[in-house]
C-alpha positions in Angstrom: 26.8 -35.3 -4.9 26.1 -34.6 -8.8 22.4 -36.3 -8.4 21.9 -33.9 -5.6 23.4 -31.1 -7.4 20.8 -31.9 -10.8 17.4 -32.1 -7.6 18.9 -28.4 -6.4 18.7 -27.4 -10.6 15.4 -28.3 -10.5 13.9 -27.3 -7.8 15.3 -24.0 -8.7 14.1 -23.7 -11.3 10.2 -24.6 -10.2 10.7 -21.9 -7.8 11.2 -19.0 -10.3 8.7 -16.8 -11.4 8.0 -18.0 -15.4 5.5 -16.4 -18.7 2.2 -18.3 -19.1 2.8 -18.7 -23.1 -0.4 -16.6 -24.4 -2.2 -20.1 -25.5 -3.1 -21.5 -22.3 -6.2 -21.2 -19.4 -8.8 -18.5 -20.4 -6.3 -15.5 -19.7 -5.1 -14.0 -24.1 -2.9 -11.5 -24.2 -4.1 -7.7 -26.0 -8.1 -8.7 -24.5 -9.9 -6.2 -22.6 -10.9 -7.5 -18.7 -13.6 -6.8 -15.7 -11.4 -8.2 -13.1 -13.4 -8.9 -9.2 -10.3 -8.9 -6.4 -11.2 -9.9 -3.3 -10.7 -5.8 -2.3 -11.8 -3.9 -6.0 -12.6 -4.6 -9.8 -10.2 -3.6 -12.3 -11.1 -2.9 -15.8 -8.1 -2.8 -18.8 -6.1 -4.4 -21.4 -4.3 -7.3 -20.2 -0.2 -7.1 -21.4 1.6 -9.8 -19.1 0.5 -13.4 -17.7 2.5 -15.4 -15.1 2.5 -17.7 -12.6 1.3 -15.5 -10.0 0.5 -12.4 -11.7 -1.5 -10.7 -14.6 -0.4 -7.0 -15.9 -3.2 -4.6 -16.9 -2.3 -1.8 -19.3 -5.1 1.4 -19.7 -6.4 0.3 -16.3 -8.8 1.7 -13.9 -10.4 0.8 -10.6 -14.0 0.3 -11.1 -15.8 1.7 -7.8 -19.1 1.6 -8.8 -20.3 -0.6 -11.8 -24.4 0.7 -11.4 -26.1 -2.5 -12.6 -24.0 -4.8 -13.2 -25.0 -6.9 -16.2 -25.8 -3.2 -18.2 -22.2 -2.0 -17.2 -21.4 -5.6 -18.9 -22.2 -4.7 -21.7 -22.0 -0.7 -22.1 -18.7 0.7 -20.0 -19.7 3.6 -20.4 -23.0 3.1 -17.7 -20.3 2.7 -14.5 -20.9 5.0 -12.0 -17.4 5.5 -10.3 -14.6 5.3 -12.5 -10.8 5.9 -11.4 -8.3 5.3 -13.7 -4.7 4.1 -12.9 -1.9 6.2 -14.0 0.9 3.6 -14.3 0.0 0.1 -15.4 -1.5 -2.5 -12.9 0.0 -5.9 -11.4 -2.7 -7.8 -10.1 -2.3 -11.5 -7.6 -4.0 -13.7 -9.5 -4.4 -14.6 -6.1 -7.3 -12.6 -5.6 -9.2 -12.8 -8.0 -12.5 -14.1 -7.3 -14.0 -13.6 -11.0 -13.2 -11.8 -14.4 -15.2 -11.6 -17.9 -13.6 -10.2 -21.4 -15.1 -6.7 -22.7 -15.1 -4.9 -25.3 -14.5 -1.0 -23.5 -12.3 0.7 -21.3 -14.4 3.5 -19.5 -11.3 5.5 -18.5 -12.8 8.7 -17.9 -12.5 9.5 -14.4 -16.3 10.2 -12.3 
């Protein structure tokens, strides 16, 4: 019975959401990213790394990047920007690819 209790405690511990350390993997808290998900492109500053989601502040939905390479060098070249009012939570399973950017375009256009 004691072993069963320990096993259940371990399983429960493994199933709970845990924060991921800032130095694990490619994600870095405080960096700005352009993230392409299965449905949209989001930009923002990474504030939280979880097992299953990321949280970004100062985020915007980029409906039209224009020429991708140009916009990655200069985010003011985005053709359509819709800023979020609050932080954005992104499911990590929905991410197609991501890249670091150096400026967050927040002007709606």
